[in-house]
C-alpha positions in Angstrom: -9.7 -139.5 -94.9 -9.4 -143.1 -94.1 -7.5 -144.3 -91.2 -7.1 -148.3 -90.9 -5.0 -149.9 -88.2 -3.8 -153.5 -87.4 -3.3 -153.5 -83.7 -1.8 -156.8 -82.0 0.8 -157.8 -79.3 3.2 -158.3 -81.8 2.8 -155.2 -83.9 0.6 -152.0 -84.0 0.4 -150.5 -87.7 -1.4 -147.9 -89.5 -2.4 -147.3 -93.2 -4.6 -144.1 -94.2 -5.4 -142.3 -97.1 -7.0 -138.8 -98.1 -8.1 -137.1 -101.0 -5.9 -134.1 -101.8 -8.6 -132.3 -103.8 -6.8 -132.3 -107.0 -7.4 -135.8 -108.5 -4.5 -137.4 -106.4 -4.5 -139.4 -103.2 -2.0 -139.6 -100.6 -1.5 -143.2 -99.0 0.6 -142.8 -95.6 1.5 -145.9 -93.4 4.1 -147.1 -91.2 4.4 -148.8 -87.5 2.2 -146.7 -84.8 4.1 -143.8 -83.3 6.3 -143.6 -86.3 6.3 -140.7 -89.0 6.2 -143.6 -91.5 6.1 -143.4 -95.4 3.8 -142.0 -97.9 3.1 -141.7 -101.6 0.8 -140.1 -103.8 -1.5 -141.7 -105.9 -2.2 -140.2 -109.2 -4.2 -141.3 -112.1 -3.5 -142.7 -115.3 -4.6 -143.3 -118.8 -6.0 -146.4 -117.8 -6.4 -146.5 -114.0 -8.2 -144.0 -112.1 -6.2 -143.3 -108.8 -9.9 -143.2 -106.7 -10.3 -146.8 -108.0 -6.4 -147.5 -107.2 -6.9 -146.2 -103.5 -10.2 -148.2 -103.2 -8.8 -151.4 -104.2 -5.8 -150.7 -101.8 -8.6 -150.2 -99.0 -9.6 -153.6 -99.6 -6.4 -155.6 -99.6 -5.7 -153.7 -96.3 -9.2 -154.9 -94.9 -8.3 -158.4 -96.0 -4.7 -157.9 -93.9 -6.7 -157.4 -90.8 -6.4 -153.4 -91.0 -10.0 -152.1 -89.3 -11.1 -148.7 -88.6 -10.9 -147.9 -84.8 -14.4 -147.1 -83.3 -14.5 -143.3 -81.7 -16.0 -145.2 -78.6 -12.2 -146.9 -78.3 -10.3 -144.1 -78.6 -8.6 -142.7 -75.8 -8.9 -139.0 -74.7 -5.7 -137.6 -74.0 -5.7 -134.0 -72.4 -2.4 -131.6 -72.4 -2.7 -129.6 -69.1 -1.2 -126.2 -68.6 -1.6 -123.9 -65.9 -2.7 -120.6 -66.8 -3.9 -117.7 -64.6 -7.3 -117.5 -63.5 -9.2 -117.3 -67.3 -6.2 -117.1 -69.0 -4.9 -114.4 -71.3 -5.1 -113.7 -75.1 -1.2 -115.1 -75.5 -2.3 -118.6 -73.4 -5.3 -118.7 -76.1 -2.6 -118.1 -78.9 -0.3 -120.7 -77.4 -3.3 -123.4 -77.1 -3.9 -122.8 -80.7 -0.6 -123.5 -81.4 -0.5 -126.4 -79.7 -3.4 -127.7 -81.5 -2.0 -127.5 -84.9 1.2 -128.6 -83.7 -0.4 -131.9 -82.2 -2.6 -132.5 -85.5 0.9 -132.9 -87.2 2.6 -134.5 -84.6 -0.3 -137.4 -83.9 -1.4 -137.6 -87.7 2.0 -138.4 -88.9 2.6 -140.9 -86.4 -0.8 -142.1 -87.2 -1.5 -141.8 -83.3 -4.5 -139.4 -83.9 -5.6 -136.0 -83.8 -6.3 -132.9 -81.9 -10.1 -131.6 -81.3 -9.8 -128.6 -79.8 -9.3 -127.5 -76.1 -10.3 -125.2 -73.0 -9.0 -122.4 -70.7 -10.4 -120.9 -68.0 -10.5 -121.3 -64.2 -6.4 -121.7 -63.5 -5.9 -124.3 -66.4 -5.7 -124.7 -70.1 -6.1 -128.1 -72.1 -5.7 -129.4 -75.0 -7.6 -132.8 -76.6 -6.4 -135.6 -78.6 -8.3 -138.4 -79.8 -5.5 -141.1 -80.0 -5.6 -145.3 -80.4 -2.8 -145.9 -78.2 -2.4 -143.6 -74.9 1.2 -144.7 -74.2 2.5 -144.3 -77.5 0.8 -141.3 -77.7 1.7 -139.7 -74.4 5.6 -140.8 -75.2 5.3 -139.0 -79.1 4.0 -136.2 -77.2 6.3 -135.7 -74.3 9.6 -136.4 -77.3 7.6 -133.8 -79.5 7.4 -130.9 -76.9 10.7 -131.3 -75.0 12.9 -128.1 -75.2 10.1 -126.4 -77.4 7.6 -123.1 -75.6 5.2 -126.0 -75.2 6.9 -128.4 -72.9 5.9 -126.4 -69.7 2.9 -128.7 -69.4 1.7 -129.6 -65.9 0.5 -133.1 -67.0 -0.7 -135.3 -69.9 -3.7 -137.6 -68.6 -6.3 -139.8 -70.1 -9.3 -138.0 -69.1 -11.2 -141.2 -68.8 -9.1 -142.8 -67.0 
């Protein structure tokens, strides 16, 4: 998977692609924080899908899209209160939230979930995101009215 971003004061955009493992590739793009659009790139008699994707990556780079260095990403944590070390039910909830955050953040170009922790009265889900405020807003909207809406806070671990 390759994720490219063009982040400036006027507009924040993403473009990404991944190998589907069946000879096709998915390209997904849009404005950061929005679901965007996607297409499947297939091979034809005269064009290999991999080469089409490689050319598109070159085009995107020439348009100013770049990868975001891991050191430049924000560490966003979603925190919940739990009793003591938490229960099996709490752990199941955390795992379900990790999956949900991978979907929410991935399809909006904002980032991905990197697991979580539980114990000592709290449970956290850790996400690496390229724009903290946009990710926090998207997460709050996504979790509103769900079983996950009872978080205690969403914060930047490094702030």
